[in-house]
N, C-alpha and C positions, 0 to 999 in steps of 0.2 A: 504494500500500500504506500503510495506516495505521500510525503508530508506536504501539506499545503502551507504556503508561506502566510504567516499570520499578519494581518494588517495592524498597524499601531492603533492603540485606543486614542481617540480624540474626543475630549469633553469640551464641546463648544462653550458650555456654560461656565467652565473654569476661566476661560479667557475673557468672557463677558464680565465675570465677577472682578477680575483683575483690572479691566478697563474702568469699571465703576469705582473701584478702590482708588485708582489714580485720579479720576475726575473729581472725586469727593475729598481728596487730600491735598495738602500743600506740599510741594517738593522743596526740600532744603538741600542745596548742594554745598557740602562742607569740604569737599576735596575736588577742586576743579581739575580739568584735564591738564596734565603736565606736572601736577604736584606730587610730592613724595608721600608714601605711607608714613604715618606718625611713628611707627616702631621699626619698620623695615625700609631703610633708605634706598635699597636697591629696587624697590617697587615704585614705578612711576605710573600714575593713573593714565590709561590710554584715552579715556573719555571722562566726562564729569561723573562724580560719584557722590551719592548722598543718601537721603532717606525720606520717607513719608512722615511728616509731622502728624502726631496724634494716632500713630499705629504702634503695634507692639510685635516684636520678633522674639525668637527663643533666647536671644542674648539680653533681653529686657530693654532694648532700644528700639527705635523705629525700624520699619521694614526697609532694608537696603535696596538701592537701585543704581543702575548705570544709565546715564542719558547720553545717547550717541549723537552723531552729527547730522542725521537725517532731519529734515524740517518736519516731517510727519511724526508727531509724538504719539505713537501707538505702542502698546505692549507687544513686542515681537518675539520675546523669548524670556525664559527664566533659567537661572542656574541654581541647581540644588547642591548644597554644600554639606559635607561631613568634615568636621574639624576634630581630629583626634587629640589635639592639644587642649582645647576647651571642653572636649567631650560633649559637643552639641551639633546640631544641624540646623540649617535655615535655608530659605530661598532668597535670591536676589533677583529683582525684576530688571529686565533690559527694555529700555524705551528708545525707539528711534535709532536703533543700532544697525549699521551696515553689516553685511556678511563678514567682512574683514574684521570689523570691531568685535563681533561676536566671537570669532576665532581667537583674537588676542585676549579677550576677557576669559574665555574658556581655558586658555593656556595658564593663566594665573592660578587657576584652581585644579590643574591637572599635571603641571610640570614643575612648578617652582618650589613647592614645599611638600615633603614626603607625608606629613601628617594632615595635609589639607587636600581634599579631593572633591571634585564636583562633576556634575553631569549637566549638559546643556540641552534644554528642551525648547525647540523653536516652534512658534505658532505656524500652523499650516492652513488655517482658515481665515 
């Protein structure tokens, strides 16, 4: 019997919920493109990095986000992070990122630090 290739599960309502969260929250950019990470000087932010004011993530701060260079400010991906140092996990929302910006952001969480790993989920609808 041949194995059928499974189609990825796509929950359209998940992306709609993220769009709503973005539209109902204020974006605070606290690390502009080109700035250094506060504890890891070798990490230079490839795009604006910040958080959504009035939201809560697993690290007890606002939900993190990357804002790319595209004019269209839609949620186009998320990156799910597992941090073995902090022993937590969280998502980071990508807004208006080009494909190249998504690749660079993904590499931050897959290549630079052994104890920090991520998976990129791009919006397909």
